[in-house]
N, C-alpha and C positions, 0 to 999 in steps of 0.2 A: 526469353530471348528467340530471336529468328537466329538461323543458320547463318545468315550473311553477318559479319562483325563488322565493328566500326573500323579495324585495324586497315591499314593502306598499307601495301608492301613499301619496302623502303629498307634505307640502310640502318643495321642494328648496331645499338650503341657498344661501341668498343669496349667500354669501361664497365658496361653491365655484367652482373655477376650470370658466369654461364655454367650450368653442370652439363658433365658430358658423363652419362650414366653407361658403364663399360669402357671407360677410357684406354684400360689396359689390353683390349681385345683387337681384332683384327681392323675393324671399323672405327671404333672408338678411337683408338691410337692414331688414326688417320685423319679423324675430324680434329681431333686435338693439334694435331700437327699444322693442318691447313688453318684452323682458328688463330693458332700463335703466329703465323706467317701473314694472316691477315690483320695483326694489330689488336686481338683482344687481350685483354690485360688481368682478367679477373676469371679466371678458367677455373673450375673446381672438378675434382675426381674424388672417388673413394674406391680401393682395390676391394675385391670380394671379402676378403680376411677384416678389412676397417668396415665395411659396411655390408651386411647380407639383404640385399634386395628381396628376398624372399622374406623376411622379417618385418610385417608391418609396423611394429612398434616404433623399429630402428628406423626405418625410412620417414616416418612421420616426424620424429626427434630430429634426424637429420635435415629434412626441408624447414622446420622451424627454425632452426637455426641459421642455416645458410640463405635462405630465402631467394633460390635462383631466379633472375628475370627471365632466362631464357634456358631450355632445356632440350638437349637432344637425348632421346631414350635408344641408345645402341646396345645397351647389355641385354643378354639372351644367352640361353643354351641352346649351342648349335652343335652340329655333326652329321658328317657324310650318311649315305644309304646304310651302312652296317649298324650305325651307332642309333640312328633311327629306328631301324627293325627292331633292335634287340633292347632298346630303352623308351618305348613309346610313352608310358605314365611319366617318366621324369622330364621329357620333353614337352609335354602337355601341362602337366602340375608346375613344374618350376618357371616357364614361360608365362603363363596365366597369372602366377603371384607376383612377378616380378612387374609386371604389366600394370595390375590392379594396383599394386602399392604405388608406384611410381605416379600413376597418372592421378591417384585420388589424392596423393599428397602433393604431387603440385597444382591442383585444382583448389584444394583448401588454402594453400599457402602464397595463391597469387602469382603463378608464373604466367608471364605475359603472352610467350612464344615458345609452343613446343614441336619438335619434330619426331614422329614416332616412325622408327625403321621396321619392315617386315622383311618379306621374301618373295621372290617370285613364284616360290612355291604354294601360295594361296590361290593360284588359277587353276580350273579343272585340268585333268591329264591329258584330254583331249581337246582342249580350247583350239578355236582358230586362230592359224598363226600369219602373222606377228599378234601376240596376246594383246589385246585393248585392255584398258581399265574396265569396262564395263562387262568383262567376262568373268567377274568374281560372281561366285554363287550360283553360276549356269549349268554346272556338271560336276561329276566326280572327282573327287580328288586322286592323286597318285597315292596308291596304298602303303608304299614304304616310308612316306614322311606325312600321311595324313595327320597325326597327333600334332606335329610343329604348325603344320598349316593351319589347322583348327584354332591354336593358340593364337597365331598372329592375324587370323581372319577377326578375331576376338578384339585384337588391340584395335584394328582399323575400325570396328563399330563401336568401341568406346572412346576413340577421339570423334567419329560422326556425332556421338551420342552428348557429348560435351559442347561439340558447336551448337547442335540444337537446343539444348538445354540452357546452356550459359553464355552462348554468343561468343565463345574465346576463339581466336584465330589459329587453333591448332591443325597441323597436319600430319599426313603420312606419307613417306616414300616407301618403295618396293624395288629394290636393287635386284638385278640379275645375279649369276654367279660372281663372287668377289675373289679377287685375289690379290699378292701383293706382301709388302715386309709386314712382319707380324701375323702370318698365318700359321695355323695349325697342322703339322708335318707328320703328325701321328698317322701309323700304317692302320690304326682301328678308328680314330676318330674325325679323320680329314675329308675333306672334299675332295673333288678327284683333281683339280690341278696342283694343289700342293702333294697330293698321294703321288702322283705322276714325278713331279718334281724329286720329291725323296728317293724314289724306286729307280728311276733313271740315273741320278746322280749316284746313289750305291753302287750300281751296277756297273757305269763307267770307271767307278774308283776301284771297283774289285777285279775289273777286268772280264765280267760276265758277259757271255756270249748270246744270252736268250734272256728275254724280259716276257712276263706273263701280266695281262691286264684283264681286269674284269669285263664281261659282258661281249658285247660283238663289235663294238668301235663305232656301229652305225648312228647311233643317237646324236642329233646336233644341239650344241650349247651355246650361249652367247656369255663373255666373259669380261668382266671391267675392272681395271685398277683400281684398288682401295682409293689410290690419290685423286682419281677423277670423281669416285664417287663422294668424297668428303667435300671437293668443290661444289659437285652438286646440290650437296647437302645445305650449304651455306647461300647459296644462289637461290633454292626454293625457300628458305626461310625469309629471305629479303626481296623476292619477286612474285610468291606465289600464295594465295589464301584460298582454297577452295575445300569443299568436302569429300571430294572423290581422291584416292591414293593417286601417285603418280607413280608411273614405271621409270626406274632409272638403270639407262643400259648403255649401249653401243649402239643398236639397231641392226648388227651384223652378227653371225654367226658361224661355229665350225664344226665338223664332225670330232667325236673323241678319237678317232683315227688318225686326223690332220693334229689334233692337238696334242696326242702323244708324239708325233713325229716332230712337231715344233719344241717340244722339251728335250726329245732326244739331240737334236741341232745344238739345243741351247746348253746341254750338259757334256757335249763330245761325246755320246753314247752312239756307237756304229754298228753294232750286234743286232741279232734278228728280235722280231715282236711277234709274240703270237696273242689269241685273244681267247677267253675261257668262257665260252658262250653258255655254261651252266650258270653262270651267275648274272644276276637281273641287270636289266639295260637301263631300269627305270623309264621315265617319261620320254617317247621318242622324239619329240623337237621341244623346246622351251626358247623362243626368241619373244621379246616383248617390243610391242608398238610404243615407240617413244615420242610420238608426234605431241603429246600433251608437254613434255619437257623440252623438246624443241620449240615448242611454240611460246614456252616461259623464258627463252632466250638462253637455253645450255646445251651444248654438245661434248661428247667427249673426244681427248685430246691424247691420250696415249694408246699407239699402237700396240695389238696383242703380241705379236713377236718381240718387239723393243721391252714391253712390259715384263714379258716371261724371263727376258735375258737379266733384266735387273733385278729380278725376283730370285733367280737362281744365285746371282752374285750376293744378294744380302743373305739368303739361306745359308751358302758356303761360308760366310764371313761371320755366322751367329750360332753356327753349329752348338756352341756350348749352352747357349741360352733359350734356343729355338723350343718351341712347344712340339715335344714329341711324343 
């Protein structure tokens, strides 16, 4: 079969069986909420204790029973710089196994439409900014998360190979830095924004007068609220069919220093901020070119300051259950 499938973008069947892999995570839970609000009546999810996606036999058994018509593959092992540096084998091996098992099982059991979710870390460390989709595989990766990036690149290639060999209209989307309700606020496993929210909220609560952050604060980052991401996923499933991955972001960025100041305002912290420049900064800038997504008819709608404020409120009201 050719790479161009017979699929024509359009509204998905709201009664079709829709499996959200990773439905309990930051992205998966947002996608679940959005699909529910959009009228999908047959959503399927399994926790990692119910279904270990690294277990190939279990994944194939699940697909043989459920036979989902639609799939969003949002399940992944994720973490910040420290976690990626400390456990690169886990980030490579776990993600490769999850992806291969789900994609192979979905292929065998007739999934019509699948969206694979990756990460903007797939792009070269010094890619021209804003980063276009065709920057993929044109330079060296950021070494602090290269194992995770390689796994996600493999997933993109897997989807493209399925399109070429079987003609299925499966697609990939690469989100920028995501945040929002359901995030991981662990001091050792979280990404920069939830880590800052926890650090500043604890400082404000304890009356601390100094907060120390990693790095110089000069790197620039783009942040997308996870509810916006969920909206973009459904939009792409209904409006996009192409072999190239699609960047999902806002098209704007801020410095980490600016981000920290915004978080400090949101939690009510008024003390001093210092930067530990002995710690790594990571990629100097990571802003996505979102013109392909815009051309497909979608743009973000949640302002960063408002999104951070609502995330702080969610964090404070869910402290007993939040991932820390």
